[in-house]
C-alpha positions in Angstrom: 25.0 -77.1 10.2 24.9 -74.9 13.2 21.5 -73.4 13.7 19.7 -70.8 16.0 22.7 -69.4 17.9 24.7 -66.2 17.5 28.3 -66.8 16.3 29.5 -65.4 19.7 27.9 -68.3 21.4 29.9 -71.0 19.6 33.0 -69.4 18.0 35.2 -70.6 20.8 34.7 -74.2 19.7 35.6 -73.4 16.1 39.2 -74.5 16.2 41.4 -76.4 13.8 39.9 -79.9 14.3 39.0 -82.6 11.8 35.2 -82.5 12.6 35.0 -78.9 11.2 35.3 -80.3 7.7 31.9 -81.9 8.2 30.2 -78.5 8.8 28.2 -77.4 5.7 26.9 -74.1 6.9 25.4 -71.8 9.5 21.9 -70.4 10.1 22.7 -68.0 13.0 20.4 -66.0 15.2 21.3 -62.4 14.7 20.8 -61.6 18.4 23.5 -61.9 21.0 21.0 -62.5 23.7 20.8 -66.0 25.3 18.0 -68.3 24.4 16.6 -67.8 27.9 16.6 -64.0 27.3 15.0 -64.4 23.9 12.3 -66.7 25.3 11.3 -63.9 27.7 11.5 -61.0 25.2 8.4 -59.2 24.0 10.0 -58.6 20.6 12.4 -60.3 18.1 15.9 -58.8 18.5 17.3 -58.2 15.0 20.9 -57.7 16.2 23.2 -55.9 13.8 23.0 -57.3 10.2 26.4 -56.0 9.1 28.1 -57.3 12.2 26.5 -60.7 11.6 27.6 -60.7 8.0 31.2 -60.0 9.1 31.0 -62.8 11.6 29.9 -65.1 8.8 33.0 -64.1 6.8 35.2 -64.9 9.7 33.5 -68.3 10.1 34.0 -69.0 6.4 37.8 -68.4 6.9 37.8 -70.9 9.8 35.5 -73.4 8.1 36.1 -73.4 4.3 33.8 -76.3 3.8 30.8 -74.2 4.8 28.8 -73.0 1.9 25.4 -72.2 3.4 25.1 -68.9 5.3 21.5 -68.3 6.2 19.7 -66.7 9.0 17.3 -67.5 11.8 14.8 -65.9 14.2 14.8 -62.1 14.1 16.4 -61.8 10.7 15.0 -60.5 7.4 16.2 -59.4 4.0 18.5 -56.8 5.6 20.6 -59.6 7.1 20.7 -61.6 3.8 21.7 -58.4 1.9 24.5 -57.6 4.4 25.8 -61.2 4.2 25.8 -61.1 0.3 27.5 -57.7 0.3 30.3 -58.7 2.7 30.9 -62.0 0.8 30.9 -60.1 -2.5 33.4 -57.5 -1.2 35.7 -60.2 0.1 35.7 -62.6 -2.8 
């Protein structure tokens, strides 16, 4: 799994390679801020739940083996609902 990073921080390495079939899922941070910026922040950045959900759908297209799409720091039920809604609309 990939954990605690916004999809923008790792999408460039999600290419058609054999190791991708071993990825089971993603638990992304909804914030686009770097880890250093988040460490210095006075509040949790919730990012954009709908944008994150669409990023997850794009990841699912690139990594069909992934079946876990959770969330990480700064997320809440809004993010889970947005992910469920996007996947429901697309399937």
